[in-house]
C-alpha positions as semicolon CSV with decimal commas, in nm:
position;residue;x (nm);y (nm);z (nm)
1;X;-5,765;18,817;3,001
2;X;-6,185;18,889;3,007
3;X;-6,369;18,605;2,957
4;X;-6,739;18,752;2,804
5;X;-7,019;18,628;2,793
6;X;-7,265;18,803;2,538
7;X;-7,641;18,730;2,518
8;X;-7,902;18,909;2,291
9;X;-8,245;18,945;2,356
10;X;-8,565;19,032;2,145
11;X;-8,749;19,202;2,397
12;X;-9,057;19,165;2,172
13;X;-9,373;19,166;2,374
14;X;-9,580;18,813;2,304
15;X;-9,958;18,885;2,403
16;X;-10,086;18,622;2,581
17;X;-10,339;18,359;2,497
18;X;-10,598;18,548;2,721
19;X;-10,623;18,914;2,749
20;X;-10,608;19,015;3,110
21;X;-10,910;19,041;3,237
22;X;-11,028;19,376;3,497
23;X;-11,043;19,254;3,872
24;X;-11,397;19,238;3,997
25;X;-11,555;19,648;4,108
26;X;-11,382;19,679;4,485
27;X;-11,122;19,438;4,436
28;X;-10,896;19,481;4,772
29;X;-10,598;19,371;4,927
30;X;-10,721;19,066;5,137
31;X;-10,552;19,211;5,462
32;X;-10,475;19,585;5,590
33;X;-10,158;19,564;5,739
34;X;-9,949;19,880;5,911
35;X;-9,610;19,941;5,685
36;X;-9,400;20,232;5,774
37;X;-9,145;20,378;5,589
38;X;-8,838;20,588;5,779
39;X;-8,620;20,807;5,599
40;X;-8,357;20,980;5,750
41;X;-8,375;21,363;5,710
42;X;-7,994;21,407;5,426
43;X;-7,804;21,179;5,559
44;X;-7,447;21,231;5,546
45;X;-7,491;21,568;5,597
46;X;-7,695;21,574;5,930
47;X;-7,440;21,305;6,074
48;X;-7,169;21,609;5,991
49;X;-7,351;21,862;6,180
50;X;-7,420;21,633;6,420
51;X;-7,078;21,624;6,516
52;X;-6,986;21,998;6,490
53;X;-7,311;22,176;6,603
54;X;-7,095;22,524;6,401
55;X;-7,265;22,393;6,082
56;X;-7,578;22,347;6,110
57;X;-7,642;22,718;6,038
58;X;-7,454;22,700;5,735
59;X;-7,446;22,623;5,358
60;X;-7,325;22,234;5,388
61;X;-7,259;21,947;5,149
62;X;-7,115;21,619;5,105
63;X;-6,908;21,570;4,805
64;X;-6,593;21,574;4,606
65;X;-6,353;21,813;4,558
66;X;-6,473;22,072;4,270
67;X;-6,130;22,070;4,113
68;X;-6,143;21,745;4,114
69;X;-6,472;21,637;3,906
70;X;-6,687;21,602;4,230
71;X;-7,069;21,561;4,274
72;X;-7,245;21,601;4,545
73;X;-7,381;21,313;4,722
74;X;-7,589;21,530;4,995
75;X;-7,681;21,889;5,124
76;X;-7,871;22,011;5,431
77;X;-8,152;22,263;5,422
78;X;-7,961;22,568;5,414
79;X;-7,761;22,460;5,085
80;X;-8,109;22,339;4,926
81;X;-8,234;22,708;4,915
82;X;-7,941;22,798;4,711
83;X;-8,027;22,571;4,429
84;X;-7,792;22,302;4,545
85;X;-7,896;21,930;4,497
86;X;-7,706;21,606;4,575
87;X;-7,556;21,457;4,224
88;X;-7,493;21,835;4,105
89;X;-7,153;21,920;3,996
90;X;-6,952;22,032;4,325
91;X;-6,815;22,329;4,058
92;X;-7,186;22,392;4,004
93;X;-7,264;22,362;4,314
94;X;-6,985;22,621;4,421
95;X;-7,151;22,897;4,197
96;X;-7,456;22,864;4,331
97;X;-7,366;22,925;4,617
98;X;-7,056;23,041;4,681
99;X;-7,020;23,032;5,112
100;X;-7,102;22,632;5,081
101;X;-6,912;22,435;5,291
102;X;-6,815;22,069;5,079
103;X;-6,664;21,834;5,348
104;X;-6,570;21,482;5,204
105;X;-6,734;21,180;5,277
106;X;-6,723;20,946;5,561
107;X;-6,906;20,621;5,483
108;X;-6,731;20,439;5,844
109;X;-6,903;20,776;6,046
110;X;-7,236;20,674;5,821
111;X;-7,210;20,287;5,858
112;X;-7,236;20,350;6,240
113;X;-7,467;20,612;6,221
114;X;-7,691;20,293;6,061
115;X;-7,661;20,071;6,270
116;X;-7,818;20,229;6,557
117;X;-8,084;20,350;6,355
118;X;-8,155;20,013;6,211
119;X;-8,080;19,862;6,561
120;X;-8,346;20,113;6,652
121;X;-8,613;19,973;6,380
122;X;-8,612;19,610;6,472
123;X;-8,682;19,688;6,858
124;X;-9,025;19,763;6,727
125;X;-9,036;19,383;6,469
126;X;-8,821;19,172;6,296
127;X;-8,964;19,287;5,971
128;X;-8,725;19,562;5,897
129;X;-8,619;19,608;5,513
130;X;-8,333;19,817;5,494
131;X;-8,281;19,978;5,145
132;X;-7,993;20,186;5,180
133;X;-7,807;20,343;5,487
134;X;-8,075;20,533;5,607
135;X;-8,359;20,417;5,413
136;X;-8,599;20,138;5,568
137;X;-8,961;20,010;5,553
138;X;-9,080;19,804;5,864
139;X;-9,373;19,571;5,865
140;X;-9,592;19,648;6,239
141;X;-9,886;19,481;6,122
142;X;-9,828;19,205;6,415
143;X;-9,691;19,446;6,674
144;X;-9,836;19,487;6,986
145;X;-9,639;19,763;7,108
146;X;-9,772;20,130;7,137
147;X;-10,103;19,957;7,158
148;X;-10,097;19,803;6,811
149;X;-10,096;20,131;6,674
150;X;-9,826;20,198;6,345
151;X;-9,900;20,558;6,390
152;X;-9,707;20,577;6,758
153;X;-9,471;20,338;6,686
154;X;-9,372;20,606;6,421
155;X;-9,386;20,847;6,656
156;X;-9,159;20,657;6,926
157;X;-8,904;20,597;6,666
158;X;-8,862;20,868;6,546
159;X;-8,769;20,991;6,924
160;X;-8,579;20,766;6,989
161;X;-8,347;20,812;6,642
162;X;-8,302;21,159;6,744
163;X;-8,236;21,126;7,147
164;X;-8,015;20,792;7,047
165;X;-7,838;20,874;6,761
166;X;-7,863;21,333;6,681
167;X;-8,031;21,289;6,330
168;X;-8,373;21,322;6,257
169;X;-8,609;21,106;6,078
170;X;-8,909;21,126;5,822
171;X;-9,217;20,849;5,838
172;X;-9,512;20,783;5,621
173;X;-9,737;20,550;5,765
174;X;-9,971;20,315;5,474
175;X;-10,148;19,992;5,397
176;X;-9,878;19,880;5,177
177;X;-9,490;19,984;5,070
178;X;-9,610;20,242;4,772
179;X;-9,852;20,463;5,005
180;X;-9,615;20,417;5,304
181;X;-9,300;20,553;5,093
182;X;-9,493;20,848;4,928
183;X;-9,628;20,946;5,264
184;X;-9,269;20,963;5,388
185;X;-9,200;21,253;5,205
186;X;-9,490;21,432;5,245
187;X;-9,337;21,628;5,519
188;X;-8,986;21,674;5,519
189;X;-8,814;21,723;5,707
190;X;-8,853;21,566;6,063
191;X;-9,195;21,460;5,976
192;X;-9,433;21,202;5,970
193;X;-9,744;21,178;5,726
194;X;-10,019;20,898;5,832
195;X;-10,235;20,740;5,521
196;X;-10,510;20,516;5,709
197;X;-10,690;20,234;5,464
198;X;-11,031;20,433;5,466
199;X;-10,782;20,807;5,334
200;X;-10,591;20,519;5,061
201;X;-10,827;20,594;4,760
202;X;-10,888;20,970;4,797
203;X;-10,487;20,982;4,859
204;X;-10,390;20,825;4,516
205;X;-10,636;20,948;4,336
206;X;-10,454;21,252;4,387
207;X;-10,170;21,162;4,278
208;X;-9,958;21,323;3,959
209;X;-9,866;20,965;3,784
210;X;-9,459;21,069;3,815
211;X;-9,520;21,010;4,178
212;X;-9,565;20,640;4,093
213;X;-9,292;20,432;4,158
214;X;-9,110;20,267;3,833
215;X;-9,269;20,610;3,640
216;X;-8,925;20,853;3,551
217;X;-8,908;21,123;3,348
218;X;-8,984;20,859;2,980
219;X;-9,304;20,680;3,146
220;X;-9,416;21,050;3,285
221;X;-9,423;21,222;2,950
222;X;-9,599;20,890;2,733
223;X;-9,841;20,957;2,934
224;X;-9,920;21,307;3,005
225;X;-9,918;21,229;2,565
226;X;-10,155;20,992;2,622
227;X;-10,369;21,278;2,855
228;X;-10,307;21,110;3,159
229;X;-10,130;21,357;3,468
230;X;-10,236;21,226;3,779
231;X;-10,410;20,868;3,908
232;X;-10,724;20,949;3,869
233;X;-10,718;20,974;3,504
234;X;-10,520;20,677;3,502
235;X;-10,790;20,491;3,651
236;X;-10,967;20,565;3,336
237;X;-10,832;20,316;3,113
238;X;-10,870;19,956;3,144
239;X;-10,639;19,692;3,252
240;X;-10,612;19,529;2,900
241;X;-10,532;19,938;2,731
242;X;-10,254;19,943;2,966
243;X;-10,089;19,574;2,900
244;X;-10,165;19,689;2,513
245;X;-9,931;20,039;2,573
246;X;-9,713;19,890;2,810
247;X;-9,670;19,559;2,849
248;X;-9,584;19,391;3,144
249;X;-9,591;19,721;3,316
250;X;-9,921;19,827;3,272
251;X;-10,053;19,566;3,530
252;X;-9,821;19,776;3,761
253;X;-9,979;20,084;3,698
254;X;-10,342;19,973;3,734
255;X;-10,257;19,852;4,086
256;X;-10,077;20,157;4,191
257;X;-10,348;20,371;4,064
258;X;-10,579;20,224;4,297
259;X;-10,325;20,233;4,582
260;X;-10,319;19,818;4,549
261;X;-9,945;19,674;4,658
262;X;-9,879;19,363;4,802
263;X;-9,522;19,403;4,777
264;X;-9,408;19,240;5,120
265;X;-9,153;19,347;5,345
266;X;-8,845;19,156;5,278
267;X;-8,629;19,166;5,581
268;X;-8,228;19,072;5,552
269;X;-8,276;18,947;5,202
270;X;-7,985;18,879;4,989
271;X;-7,862;19,126;4,707
272;X;-7,773;18,915;4,391
273;X;-7,627;19,265;4,167
274;X;-7,680;19,642;4,186
275;X;-7,666;19,851;3,884
276;X;-7,720;20,149;3,740
277;X;-7,894;20,243;3,423
278;X;-8,037;20,559;3,186
279;X;-8,207;20,596;2,922
280;X;-8,115;20,890;2,627
281;X;-8,346;21,151;2,510
282;X;-8,198;21,123;2,217
283;X;-8,021;20,824;2,113
284;X;-7,685;20,787;2,086
285;X;-7,435;20,752;1,813
286;X;-7,132;20,723;1,837
287;X;-6,890;20,521;2,085
288;X;-6,706;20,827;2,252
289;X;-7,052;20,962;2,312
290;X;-7,125;20,599;2,460
291;X;-6,790;20,601;2,633
292;X;-6,856;20,923;2,804
293;X;-7,202;20,777;2,923
294;X;-7,008;20,462;3,035
295;X;-6,724;20,623;3,246
296;X;-7,061;20,807;3,438
297;X;-7,273;20,565;3,509
298;X;-6,916;20,405;3,691
299;X;-6,906;20,652;3,910
300;X;-7,326;20,627;4,033
301;X;-7,269;20,222;4,015
302;X;-7,020;20,290;4,294
303;X;-7,186;20,537;4,454
304;X;-7,525;20,311;4,489
305;X;-7,272;20,006;4,589
306;X;-7,147;20,275;4,907
307;X;-7,474;20,397;4,994
308;X;-7,607;20,056;5,038
309;X;-7,379;19,988;5,280
310;X;-7,252;19,693;5,088
311;X;-6,938;19,461;5,098
312;X;-6,794;19,454;4,718
313;X;-6,812;19,128;4,703
314;X;-6,852;19,172;4,328
315;X;-6,769;18,861;4,079
316;X;-6,878;19,035;3,768
317;X;-6,882;19,380;3,586
318;X;-7,140;19,402;3,268
319;X;-7,303;19,645;3,092
320;X;-7,604;19,670;2,906
321;X;-7,705;19,862;2,592
322;X;-8,031;19,878;2,422
323;X;-8,033;19,953;2,050
324;X;-8,289;20,220;1,896
325;X;-8,472;19,935;1,790
326;X;-8,521;19,846;2,169
327;X;-8,265;19,533;2,106
328;X;-8,093;19,439;2,451
329;X;-7,731;19,322;2,479
330;X;-7,551;19,239;2,757
331;X;-7,178;19,191;2,812
332;X;-7,006;19,072;3,129
333;X;-6,657;18,957;3,202
334;X;-6,516;18,805;3,538
335;X;-6,440;19,097;3,812
336;X;-6,394;19,162;4,153
337;X;-6,424;19,579;4,092
338;X;-6,577;19,847;3,932
339;X;-6,337;19,970;3,708
340;X;-6,450;20,250;3,394
341;X;-6,170;20,124;3,146
342;X;-6,314;19,790;3,153
343;X;-6,679;19,960;3,108
344;X;-6,548;20,101;2,827
345;X;-6,382;19,743;2,697
346;X;-6,692;19,577;2,717
347;X;-6,916;19,825;2,597
348;X;-6,707;19,843;2,291
349;X;-6,756;19,463;2,254
350;X;-7,162;19,553;2,246
351;X;-7,164;19,747;2,001
352;X;-6,966;19,525;1,759
353;X;-7,295;19,358;1,800
354;X;-7,552;19,521;1,590
355;X;-7,547;19,876;1,359
356;X;-7,809;20,079;1,610
357;X;-7,809;20,404;1,757
358;X;-7,821;20,368;2,169
359;X;-8,129;20,490;2,334
360;X;-8,013;20,339;2,677
361;X;-7,669;20,235;2,893
362;X;-7,668;20,058;3,203
363;X;-7,380;19,901;3,388
364;X;-7,363;19,658;3,704
365;X;-7,211;19,409;3,921
366;X;-7,327;19,084;4,003
367;X;-7,241;18,967;4,394
368;X;-7,100;18,696;4,536
369;X;-7,371;18,491;4,692
370;X;-7,142;18,293;4,920
371;X;-6,952;18,615;5,091
372;X;-7,170;18,951;4,985
373;X;-7,330;19,160;5,311
374;X;-7,671;19,066;5,378
375;X;-7,868;19,343;5,329
376;X;-8,166;19,503;5,200
377;X;-8,249;19,417;4,849
378;X;-8,336;19,704;4,597
379;X;-8,654;19,822;4,558
380;X;-8,797;19,748;4,198
381;X;-8,988;20,117;4,252
382;X;-8,680;20,310;4,327
383;X;-8,743;20,662;4,257
384;X;-8,527;20,947;4,068
385;X;-8,265;21,122;4,190
386;X;-8,406;21,476;4,204
387;X;-8,686;21,402;4,413
388;X;-8,698;21,501;4,809
389;X;-8,413;21,338;4,994
390;X;-8,447;20,955;4,801
391;X;-8,184;21,176;4,630
392;X;-7,971;21,281;4,896
393;X;-7,737;21,000;4,918
394;X;-7,760;20,872;4,542
395;X;-7,351;20,968;4,497
396;X;-7,061;20,859;4,705
397;X;-6,882;21,158;4,687
398;X;-6,543;21,043;4,739
399;X;-6,596;20,759;4,457
400;X;-6,679;21,029;4,204
401;X;-6,373;21,257;4,319
402;X;-6,145;20,990;4,261
403;X;-6,303;20,846;3,984
404;X;-5,993;20,875;3,698
405;X;-6,211;20,859;3,396
406;X;-6,529;21,017;3,530
407;X;-6,752;21,249;3,253
408;X;-6,736;21,605;3,293
409;X;-6,890;21,781;3,574
410;X;-7,170;21,935;3,313
411;X;-7,301;21,560;3,283
412;X;-7,208;21,455;3,635
413;X;-7,457;21,754;3,822
414;X;-7,729;21,554;3,572
415;X;-7,614;21,263;3,707
416;X;-7,972;21,046;3,748
417;X;-8,038;20,764;3,985
418;X;-8,138;20,496;3,781
419;X;-8,298;20,145;3,861
420;X;-8,150;19,759;3,910
421;X;-8,089;19,500;3,717
422;X;-8,456;19,347;3,848
423;X;-8,666;19,561;3,594
424;X;-8,525;19,416;3,302
425;X;-8,886;19,262;3,281
426;X;-9,024;19,581;3,158
427;X;-8,756;19,696;2,862
428;X;-8,971;19,716;2,536
429;X;-9,218;19,982;2,664
430;X;-9,036;20,219;2,863
431;X;-9,219;20,150;3,166
432;X;-8,975;20,065;3,399
433;X;-8,799;20,256;3,613
434;X;-8,520;20,377;3,375
435;X;-8,406;20,815;3,414
436;X;-8,361;20,928;3,077
437;X;-7,999;21,207;3,034
438;X;-8,096;21,528;3,040
């Protein structure tokens, strides 16, 4: 028996009494921080190659079986040369690369490696914010190690991880989290890229807006229609104009285009919920279409939970629906695990609320605060799954392979990572980190 809690929200943006004011010219963050973003390269595959060196020179993936609608969780760079990538169906991956070896995931082994890596990070600072098993932010602003140099700390960390754990780490060093994360992707794999404070302005100005955390394909296309493709072009828009066109996220766009990100590194913050969602380029019009998508999202949700290395202390399962008219409904029930059938039941209940096509679907779990494992919170600015190695662990292939009601392989091949539930504030404007379906 399900206990339902249904709420409908009209996310119409109400203009503030006083329009936002432009900050004074030259306004900048009050202090310079030293932030390192560390990201292991194709982590699951790297651990497998570490344990079996004979795998290093052949195309390798970790994922589900092709005959069970499996999905690629990650693959090494040899496989990527054939066009294989994470979130691709295993069947399609095998067609692209017939010699591809697909190994089942071994989460216990990956978690053990992750614990070793995080312990190394904490030798340099207590301010470590894990984002997943293989990714973390470090604030080394106050460190006196390595002569107080964040660059030297990053180099030493990368060497220690390789010597101790046997996997490579790419790192980005910058004055804030936003730029550090982009920098870590700059010289992948096994690279280091540093953006010094005096280089921030020029570095950010040249960035495509699609690189901004929170800008998915929908928002990027919307910006492009406005003639905005780079951050330099985005800077030509006033804060008032961006707020008018993008709501609350307009302020965030204004700040990111100028390299401003004051989010602190939050060590060991307890996660309250985990979710995935997708915005569709074409609205869904039938229950069957929506049910197929919900099943696919449940596969991604399982993967996201596993990617974080979190204990499954689940207390509620919920489904979020945003209709074509931007009205939003959330339906939830008491649950201690994810379940595609239950999610479809919640979906059907939610669709009864409005006779409208559907433009967004999401599914998530609420975590029991008393028993959930303390680990890194999902960022408001998660990247899309098709971006470099952030995609590497986006889908747990074991969960995908064993999900009885998983979507067909074609949909699985295009499965994309989506935002966490914390982005709801910007729902009306498509300005959050939503990922559109193909």
